[in-house]
PQR file with spaces between the fields and no chain letter, atoms N, CA, C, O and H, PARSE charges and radii, in Angstrom:
ATOM       1  N    MET     1      10.279   23.494  -35.799 -0.4000 1.5000
ATOM       2  CA   MET     1      10.544   24.150  -34.543 -0.0000 2.0000
ATOM       3  C    MET     1       9.261   24.177  -33.710  0.5500 1.7000
ATOM       4  O    MET     1       8.166   24.304  -34.257 -0.5500 1.4000
ATOM       5  N    ALA     2       9.398   24.061  -32.413 -0.4000 1.5000
ATOM       6  CA   ALA     2       8.239   24.006  -31.517 -0.0000 2.0000
ATOM       7  C    ALA     2       7.568   25.365  -31.391  0.5500 1.7000
ATOM       8  O    ALA     2       8.208   26.411  -31.493 -0.5500 1.4000
ATOM       9  H    ALA     2      10.288   23.958  -31.969  0.4000 1.0000
ATOM      10  N    ARG     3       6.296   25.321  -31.172 -0.4000 1.5000
ATOM      11  CA   ARG     3       5.539   26.555  -30.944 -0.0000 2.0000
ATOM      12  C    ARG     3       5.709   26.978  -29.493  0.5500 1.7000
ATOM      13  O    ARG     3       5.824   26.128  -28.609 -0.5500 1.4000
ATOM      14  H    ARG     3       5.776   24.471  -31.089  0.4000 1.0000
ATOM      15  N    PRO     4       5.727   28.270  -29.242 -0.5600 1.5000
ATOM      16  CA   PRO     4       5.835   28.719  -27.847  0.2800 2.0000
ATOM      17  C    PRO     4       4.570   28.371  -27.058  0.5500 1.7000
ATOM      18  O    PRO     4       3.462   28.379  -27.594 -0.5500 1.4000
ATOM      19  N    ILE     5       4.760   28.071  -25.797 -0.4000 1.5000
ATOM      20  CA   ILE     5       3.644   27.726  -24.923 -0.0000 2.0000
ATOM      21  C    ILE     5       3.053   29.009  -24.354  0.5500 1.7000
ATOM      22  O    ILE     5       3.767   29.836  -23.787 -0.5500 1.4000
ATOM      23  H    ILE     5       5.660   28.064  -25.361  0.4000 1.0000
ATOM      24  N    LYS     6       1.752   29.164  -24.510 -0.4000 1.5000
ATOM      25  CA   LYS     6       1.081   30.354  -24.005 -0.0000 2.0000
ATOM      26  C    LYS     6       0.873   30.233  -22.498  0.5500 1.7000
ATOM      27  O    LYS     6       0.818   29.130  -21.954 -0.5500 1.4000
ATOM      28  H    LYS     6       1.172   28.492  -24.971  0.4000 1.0000
ATOM      29  N    GLU     7       0.758   31.372  -21.839 -0.4000 1.5000
ATOM      30  CA   GLU     7       0.491   31.381  -20.407 -0.0000 2.0000
ATOM      31  C    GLU     7      -0.903   30.838  -20.132  0.5500 1.7000
ATOM      32  O    GLU     7      -1.825   31.039  -20.923 -0.5500 1.4000
ATOM      33  H    GLU     7       0.803   32.267  -22.281  0.4000 1.0000
ATOM      34  N    THR     8      -1.052   30.149  -19.004 -0.4000 1.5000
ATOM      35  CA   THR     8      -2.352   29.632  -18.602 -0.0000 2.0000
ATOM      36  C    THR     8      -3.187   30.798  -18.071  0.5500 1.7000
ATOM      37  O    THR     8      -2.727   31.532  -17.196 -0.5500 1.4000
ATOM      38  H    THR     8      -0.304   29.986  -18.361  0.4000 1.0000
ATOM      39  N    PRO     9      -4.402   30.980  -18.584 -0.5600 1.5000
ATOM      40  CA   PRO     9      -5.225   32.088  -18.120  0.2800 2.0000
ATOM      41  C    PRO     9      -5.675   31.893  -16.671  0.5500 1.7000
ATOM      42  O    PRO     9      -5.848   30.764  -16.210 -0.5500 1.4000
ATOM      43  N    VAL    10      -5.857   32.988  -15.975 -0.4000 1.5000
ATOM      44  CA   VAL    10      -6.322   32.962  -14.591 -0.0000 2.0000
ATOM      45  C    VAL    10      -7.838   32.837  -14.598  0.5500 1.7000
ATOM      46  O    VAL    10      -8.526   33.537  -15.341 -0.5500 1.4000
ATOM      47  H    VAL    10      -5.717   33.904  -16.350  0.4000 1.0000
ATOM      48  N    LEU    11      -8.354   31.935  -13.761 -0.4000 1.5000
ATOM      49  CA   LEU    11      -9.802   31.776  -13.668 -0.0000 2.0000
ATOM      50  C    LEU    11     -10.391   32.900  -12.831  0.5500 1.7000
ATOM      51  O    LEU    11      -9.853   33.262  -11.785 -0.5500 1.4000
ATOM      52  H    LEU    11      -7.795   31.366  -13.158  0.4000 1.0000
ATOM      53  N    THR    12     -11.498   33.444  -13.303 -0.4000 1.5000
ATOM      54  CA   THR    12     -12.177   34.509  -12.573 -0.0000 2.0000
ATOM      55  C    THR    12     -13.682   34.282  -12.650  0.5500 1.7000
ATOM      56  O    THR    12     -14.167   33.532  -13.498 -0.5500 1.4000
ATOM      57  H    THR    12     -11.936   33.151  -14.153  0.4000 1.0000
ATOM      58  N    GLY    13     -14.395   34.923  -11.776 -0.4000 1.5000
ATOM      59  CA   GLY    13     -15.858   34.893  -11.807 -0.0000 2.0000
ATOM      60  C    GLY    13     -16.450   33.520  -11.568  0.5500 1.7000
ATOM      61  O    GLY    13     -16.008   32.781  -10.688 -0.5500 1.4000
ATOM      62  H    GLY    13     -14.002   35.532  -11.087  0.4000 1.0000
ATOM      63  N    LYS    14     -17.462   33.187  -12.366 -0.4000 1.5000
ATOM      64  CA   LYS    14     -18.187   31.925  -12.208 -0.0000 2.0000
ATOM      65  C    LYS    14     -17.281   30.718  -12.428  0.5500 1.7000
ATOM      66  O    LYS    14     -17.435   29.698  -11.756 -0.5500 1.4000
ATOM      67  H    LYS    14     -17.821   33.788  -13.080  0.4000 1.0000
ATOM      68  N    ASP    15     -16.343   30.824  -13.359 -0.4000 1.5000
ATOM      69  CA   ASP    15     -15.432   29.708  -13.622 -0.0000 2.0000
ATOM      70  C    ASP    15     -14.591   29.394  -12.392  0.5500 1.7000
ATOM      71  O    ASP    15     -14.384   28.225  -12.068 -0.5500 1.4000
ATOM      72  H    ASP    15     -16.218   31.652  -13.905  0.4000 1.0000
ATOM      73  N    ALA    16     -14.112   30.410  -11.715 -0.4000 1.5000
ATOM      74  CA   ALA    16     -13.292   30.211  -10.519 -0.0000 2.0000
ATOM      75  C    ALA    16     -14.114   29.591   -9.395  0.5500 1.7000
ATOM      76  O    ALA    16     -13.640   28.691   -8.701 -0.5500 1.4000
ATOM      77  H    ALA    16     -14.280   31.360  -11.979  0.4000 1.0000
ATOM      78  N    VAL    17     -15.330   30.062   -9.214 -0.4000 1.5000
ATOM      79  CA   VAL    17     -16.202   29.531   -8.169 -0.0000 2.0000
ATOM      80  C    VAL    17     -16.515   28.064   -8.451  0.5500 1.7000
ATOM      81  O    VAL    17     -16.470   27.237   -7.540 -0.5500 1.4000
ATOM      82  H    VAL    17     -15.715   30.793   -9.777  0.4000 1.0000
ATOM      83  N    ARG    18     -16.830   27.733   -9.702 -0.4000 1.5000
ATOM      84  CA   ARG    18     -17.132   26.354  -10.080 -0.0000 2.0000
ATOM      85  C    ARG    18     -15.909   25.457   -9.867  0.5500 1.7000
ATOM      86  O    ARG    18     -16.043   24.336   -9.374 -0.5500 1.4000
ATOM      87  H    ARG    18     -16.866   28.405  -10.442  0.4000 1.0000
ATOM      88  N    PHE    19     -14.730   25.938  -10.231 -0.4000 1.5000
ATOM      89  CA   PHE    19     -13.509   25.158  -10.063 -0.0000 2.0000
ATOM      90  C    PHE    19     -13.259   24.838   -8.590  0.5500 1.7000
ATOM      91  O    PHE    19     -12.976   23.690   -8.246 -0.5500 1.4000
ATOM      92  H    PHE    19     -14.621   26.848  -10.631  0.4000 1.0000
ATOM      93  N    VAL    20     -13.360   25.838   -7.725 -0.4000 1.5000
ATOM      94  CA   VAL    20     -13.141   25.624   -6.294 -0.0000 2.0000
ATOM      95  C    VAL    20     -14.170   24.659   -5.733  0.5500 1.7000
ATOM      96  O    VAL    20     -13.834   23.786   -4.932 -0.5500 1.4000
ATOM      97  H    VAL    20     -13.590   26.770   -8.004  0.4000 1.0000
ATOM      98  N    HIS    21     -15.419   24.808   -6.147 -0.4000 1.5000
ATOM      99  CA   HIS    21     -16.488   23.913   -5.678 -0.0000 2.0000
ATOM     100  C    HIS    21     -16.199   22.461   -6.076  0.5500 1.7000
ATOM     101  O    HIS    21     -16.336   21.558   -5.251 -0.5500 1.4000
ATOM     102  H    HIS    21     -15.693   25.516   -6.797  0.4000 1.0000
ATOM     103  N    GLU    22     -15.802   22.233   -7.322 -0.4000 1.5000
ATOM     104  CA   GLU    22     -15.506   20.883   -7.791 -0.0000 2.0000
ATOM     105  C    GLU    22     -14.273   20.308   -7.090  0.5500 1.7000
ATOM     106  O    GLU    22     -14.225   19.109   -6.816 -0.5500 1.4000
ATOM     107  H    GLU    22     -15.691   22.968   -7.992  0.4000 1.0000
ATOM     108  N    MET    23     -13.288   21.137   -6.802 -0.4000 1.5000
ATOM     109  CA   MET    23     -12.100   20.667   -6.091 -0.0000 2.0000
ATOM     110  C    MET    23     -12.459   20.213   -4.679  0.5500 1.7000
ATOM     111  O    MET    23     -11.954   19.198   -4.199 -0.5500 1.4000
ATOM     112  H    MET    23     -13.327   22.111   -7.025  0.4000 1.0000
ATOM     113  N    LYS    24     -13.329   20.966   -4.021 -0.4000 1.5000
ATOM     114  CA   LYS    24     -13.743   20.601   -2.660 -0.0000 2.0000
ATOM     115  C    LYS    24     -14.569   19.319   -2.663  0.5500 1.7000
ATOM     116  O    LYS    24     -14.452   18.515   -1.739 -0.5500 1.4000
ATOM     117  H    LYS    24     -13.739   21.790   -4.411  0.4000 1.0000
ATOM     118  N    GLN    25     -15.405   19.111   -3.686 -0.4000 1.5000
ATOM     119  CA   GLN    25     -16.215   17.901   -3.777 -0.0000 2.0000
ATOM     120  C    GLN    25     -15.346   16.658   -3.944  0.5500 1.7000
ATOM     121  O    GLN    25     -15.671   15.597   -3.411 -0.5500 1.4000
ATOM     122  H    GLN    25     -15.500   19.764   -4.437  0.4000 1.0000
ATOM     123  N    ASN    26     -14.259   16.783   -4.671 -0.4000 1.5000
ATOM     124  CA   ASN    26     -13.408   15.629   -4.983 -0.0000 2.0000
ATOM     125  C    ASN    26     -12.219   15.492   -4.047  0.5500 1.7000
ATOM     126  O    ASN    26     -11.356   14.643   -4.269 -0.5500 1.4000
ATOM     127  H    ASN    26     -13.996   17.645   -5.104  0.4000 1.0000
ATOM     128  N    GLU    27     -12.161   16.298   -3.023 -0.4000 1.5000
ATOM     129  CA   GLU    27     -10.995   16.339   -2.144 -0.0000 2.0000
ATOM     130  C    GLU    27     -10.705   14.991   -1.475  0.5500 1.7000
ATOM     131  O    GLU    27      -9.544   14.587   -1.407 -0.5500 1.4000
ATOM     132  H    GLU    27     -12.862   16.988   -2.843  0.4000 1.0000
ATOM     133  N    GLY    28     -11.707   14.300   -0.990 -0.4000 1.5000
ATOM     134  CA   GLY    28     -11.482   13.071   -0.254 -0.0000 2.0000
ATOM     135  C    GLY    28     -11.639   11.800   -1.075  0.5500 1.7000
ATOM     136  O    GLY    28     -11.459   10.703   -0.545 -0.5500 1.4000
ATOM     137  H    GLY    28     -12.650   14.628   -1.045  0.4000 1.0000
ATOM     138  N    LYS    29     -11.967   11.921   -2.344 -0.4000 1.5000
ATOM     139  CA   LYS    29     -12.212   10.744   -3.173 -0.0000 2.0000
ATOM     140  C    LYS    29     -10.903   10.089   -3.579  0.5500 1.7000
ATOM     141  O    LYS    29      -9.900   10.764   -3.812 -0.5500 1.4000
ATOM     142  H    LYS    29     -12.113   12.812   -2.775  0.4000 1.0000
ATOM     143  N    LYS    30     -10.927    8.757   -3.662 -0.4000 1.5000
ATOM     144  CA   LYS    30      -9.766    8.008   -4.104 -0.0000 2.0000
ATOM     145  C    LYS    30     -10.122    7.222   -5.354  0.5500 1.7000
ATOM     146  O    LYS    30     -11.286    6.909   -5.602 -0.5500 1.4000
ATOM     147  H    LYS    30     -11.742    8.209   -3.473  0.4000 1.0000
ATOM     148  N    VAL    31      -9.102    6.911   -6.131 -0.4000 1.5000
ATOM     149  CA   VAL    31      -9.294    6.142   -7.356 -0.0000 2.0000
ATOM     150  C    VAL    31      -9.485    4.674   -7.003  0.5500 1.7000
ATOM     151  O    VAL    31      -8.816    4.149   -6.113 -0.5500 1.4000
ATOM     152  H    VAL    31      -8.156    7.165   -5.929  0.4000 1.0000
ATOM     153  N    ASP    32     -10.397    4.020   -7.703 -0.4000 1.5000
ATOM     154  CA   ASP    32     -10.656    2.596   -7.521 -0.0000 2.0000
ATOM     155  C    ASP    32      -9.361    1.815   -7.767  0.5500 1.7000
ATOM     156  O    ASP    32      -8.658    2.102   -8.736 -0.5500 1.4000
ATOM     157  H    ASP    32     -10.940    4.447   -8.426  0.4000 1.0000
ATOM     158  N    PRO    33      -9.028    0.841   -6.921 -0.5600 1.5000
ATOM     159  CA   PRO    33      -7.784    0.069   -7.095  0.2800 2.0000
ATOM     160  C    PRO    33      -7.657   -0.596   -8.468  0.5500 1.7000
ATOM     161  O    PRO    33      -6.552   -0.704   -9.000 -0.5500 1.4000
ATOM     162  N    LYS    34      -8.775   -1.041   -9.047 -0.4000 1.5000
ATOM     163  CA   LYS    34      -8.727   -1.654  -10.378 -0.0000 2.0000
ATOM     164  C    LYS    34      -8.312   -0.631  -11.434  0.5500 1.7000
ATOM     165  O    LYS    34      -7.523   -0.929  -12.330 -0.5500 1.4000
ATOM     166  H    LYS    34      -9.673   -0.954   -8.615  0.4000 1.0000
ATOM     167  N    VAL    35      -8.853    0.567  -11.313 -0.4000 1.5000
ATOM     168  CA   VAL    35      -8.514    1.632  -12.259 -0.0000 2.0000
ATOM     169  C    VAL    35      -7.050    2.023  -12.092  0.5500 1.7000
ATOM     170  O    VAL    35      -6.348    2.235  -13.081 -0.5500 1.4000
ATOM     171  H    VAL    35      -9.494    0.809  -10.585  0.4000 1.0000
ATOM     172  N    ARG    36      -6.593    2.120  -10.862 -0.4000 1.5000
ATOM     173  CA   ARG    36      -5.201    2.473  -10.593 -0.0000 2.0000
ATOM     174  C    ARG    36      -4.247    1.438  -11.201  0.5500 1.7000
ATOM     175  O    ARG    36      -3.230    1.804  -11.792 -0.5500 1.4000
ATOM     176  H    ARG    36      -7.164    1.948  -10.059  0.4000 1.0000
ATOM     177  N    GLU    37      -4.569    0.166  -11.060 -0.4000 1.5000
ATOM     178  CA   GLU    37      -3.726   -0.905  -11.607 -0.0000 2.0000
ATOM     179  C    GLU    37      -3.692   -0.827  -13.132  0.5500 1.7000
ATOM     180  O    GLU    37      -2.636   -0.994  -13.742 -0.5500 1.4000
ATOM     181  H    GLU    37      -5.394   -0.131  -10.580  0.4000 1.0000
ATOM     182  N    ARG    38      -4.864   -0.571  -13.753 -0.4000 1.5000
ATOM     183  CA   ARG    38      -4.915   -0.432  -15.209 -0.0000 2.0000
ATOM     184  C    ARG    38      -4.060    0.744  -15.672  0.5500 1.7000
ATOM     185  O    ARG    38      -3.374    0.654  -16.690 -0.5500 1.4000
ATOM     186  H    ARG    38      -5.722   -0.435  -13.257  0.4000 1.0000
ATOM     187  N    MET    39      -4.102    1.844  -14.925 -0.4000 1.5000
ATOM     188  CA   MET    39      -3.299    3.010  -15.265 -0.0000 2.0000
ATOM     189  C    MET    39      -1.805    2.694  -15.179  0.5500 1.7000
ATOM     190  O    MET    39      -1.031    3.118  -16.037 -0.5500 1.4000
ATOM     191  H    MET    39      -4.659    1.917  -14.098  0.4000 1.0000
ATOM     192  N    LYS    40      -1.402    1.957  -14.154 -0.4000 1.5000
ATOM     193  CA   LYS    40       0.003    1.577  -14.004 -0.0000 2.0000
ATOM     194  C    LYS    40       0.456    0.688  -15.157  0.5500 1.7000
ATOM     195  O    LYS    40       1.560    0.852  -15.676 -0.5500 1.4000
ATOM     196  H    LYS    40      -2.030    1.612  -13.457  0.4000 1.0000
ATOM     197  N    GLN    41      -0.400   -0.256  -15.558 -0.4000 1.5000
ATOM     198  CA   GLN    41      -0.057   -1.137  -16.672 -0.0000 2.0000
ATOM     199  C    GLN    41       0.089   -0.344  -17.970  0.5500 1.7000
ATOM     200  O    GLN    41       1.027   -0.571  -18.736 -0.5500 1.4000
ATOM     201  H    GLN    41      -1.297   -0.390  -15.136  0.4000 1.0000
ATOM     202  N    ASN    42      -0.831    0.581  -18.218 -0.4000 1.5000
ATOM     203  CA   ASN    42      -0.741    1.415  -19.419 -0.0000 2.0000
ATOM     204  C    ASN    42       0.515    2.279  -19.397  0.5500 1.7000
ATOM     205  O    ASN    42       1.153    2.475  -20.431 -0.5500 1.4000
ATOM     206  H    ASN    42      -1.593    0.765  -17.596  0.4000 1.0000
ATOM     207  N    PHE    43       0.866    2.789  -18.238 -0.4000 1.5000
ATOM     208  CA   PHE    43       2.065    3.608  -18.108 -0.0000 2.0000
ATOM     209  C    PHE    43       3.302    2.778  -18.436  0.5500 1.7000
ATOM     210  O    PHE    43       4.197    3.244  -19.141 -0.5500 1.4000
ATOM     211  H    PHE    43       0.348    2.629  -17.398  0.4000 1.0000
ATOM     212  N    SER    44       3.349    1.556  -17.928 -0.4000 1.5000
ATOM     213  CA   SER    44       4.484    0.672  -18.201 -0.0000 2.0000
ATOM     214  C    SER    44       4.598    0.366  -19.686  0.5500 1.7000
ATOM     215  O    SER    44       5.702    0.342  -20.229 -0.5500 1.4000
ATOM     216  H    SER    44       2.622    1.178  -17.355  0.4000 1.0000
ATOM     217  N    LYS    45       3.471    0.131  -20.347 -0.4000 1.5000
ATOM     218  CA   LYS    45       3.486   -0.134  -21.784 -0.0000 2.0000
ATOM     219  C    LYS    45       4.038    1.072  -22.547  0.5500 1.7000
ATOM     220  O    LYS    45       4.854    0.919  -23.455 -0.5500 1.4000
ATOM     221  H    LYS    45       2.574    0.150  -19.906  0.4000 1.0000
ATOM     222  N    LEU    46       3.591    2.257  -22.175 -0.4000 1.5000
ATOM     223  CA   LEU    46       4.047    3.463  -22.857 -0.0000 2.0000
ATOM     224  C    LEU    46       5.536    3.724  -22.624  0.5500 1.7000
ATOM     225  O    LEU    46       6.236    4.196  -23.520 -0.5500 1.4000
ATOM     226  H    LEU    46       2.927    2.382  -21.438  0.4000 1.0000
ATOM     227  N    GLN    47       6.012    3.418  -21.431 -0.4000 1.5000
ATOM     228  CA   GLN    47       7.436    3.578  -21.150 -0.0000 2.0000
ATOM     229  C    GLN    47       8.254    2.654  -22.038  0.5500 1.7000
ATOM     230  O    GLN    47       9.343    3.019  -22.479 -0.5500 1.4000
ATOM     231  H    GLN    47       5.444    3.035  -20.703  0.4000 1.0000
ATOM     232  N    GLY    48       7.738    1.465  -22.302 -0.4000 1.5000
ATOM     233  CA   GLY    48       8.452    0.497  -23.105 -0.0000 2.0000
ATOM     234  C    GLY    48       8.579    0.882  -24.568  0.5500 1.7000
ATOM     235  O    GLY    48       9.521    0.454  -25.235 -0.5500 1.4000
ATOM     236  H    GLY    48       6.853    1.168  -21.944  0.4000 1.0000
ATOM     237  N    ILE    49       7.643    1.686  -25.085 -0.4000 1.5000
ATOM     238  CA   ILE    49       7.670    2.027  -26.510 -0.0000 2.0000
ATOM     239  C    ILE    49       8.169    3.444  -26.774  0.5500 1.7000
ATOM     240  O    ILE    49       8.305    3.840  -27.932 -0.5500 1.4000
ATOM     241  H    ILE    49       6.878    2.033  -24.543  0.4000 1.0000
ATOM     242  N    GLN    50       8.439    4.203  -25.736 -0.4000 1.5000
ATOM     243  CA   GLN    50       8.867    5.590  -25.971 -0.0000 2.0000
ATOM     244  C    GLN    50      10.270    5.643  -26.541  0.5500 1.7000
ATOM     245  O    GLN    50      11.122    4.820  -26.207 -0.5500 1.4000
ATOM     246  H    GLN    50       8.328    3.881  -24.796  0.4000 1.0000
ATOM     247  N    GLN    51      10.499    6.609  -27.395 -0.4000 1.5000
ATOM     248  CA   GLN    51      11.813    6.816  -27.994 -0.0000 2.0000
ATOM     249  C    GLN    51      12.107    8.303  -28.015  0.5500 1.7000
ATOM     250  O    GLN    51      11.328    9.100  -28.536 -0.5500 1.4000
ATOM     251  H    GLN    51       9.807    7.278  -27.666  0.4000 1.0000
ATOM     252  N    PHE    52      13.252    8.663  -27.436 -0.4000 1.5000
ATOM     253  CA   PHE    52      13.662   10.073  -27.448 -0.0000 2.0000
ATOM     254  C    PHE    52      15.003   10.209  -28.081  0.5500 1.7000
ATOM     255  O    PHE    52      15.526   11.318  -28.188 -0.5500 1.4000
ATOM     256  H    PHE    52      13.885    8.015  -27.012  0.4000 1.0000
């Protein structure tokens, strides 16, 4: 039987400030097209072998 999923803790203090700062730094960045293509290929491979 599956274990229950715990609630995600709320970030506070220094952790919250660091998280917001990092989000703002990466806001306009895009993934390299080569990396994106590799990710799509890996996703397709995983879809082909999945079994539910």
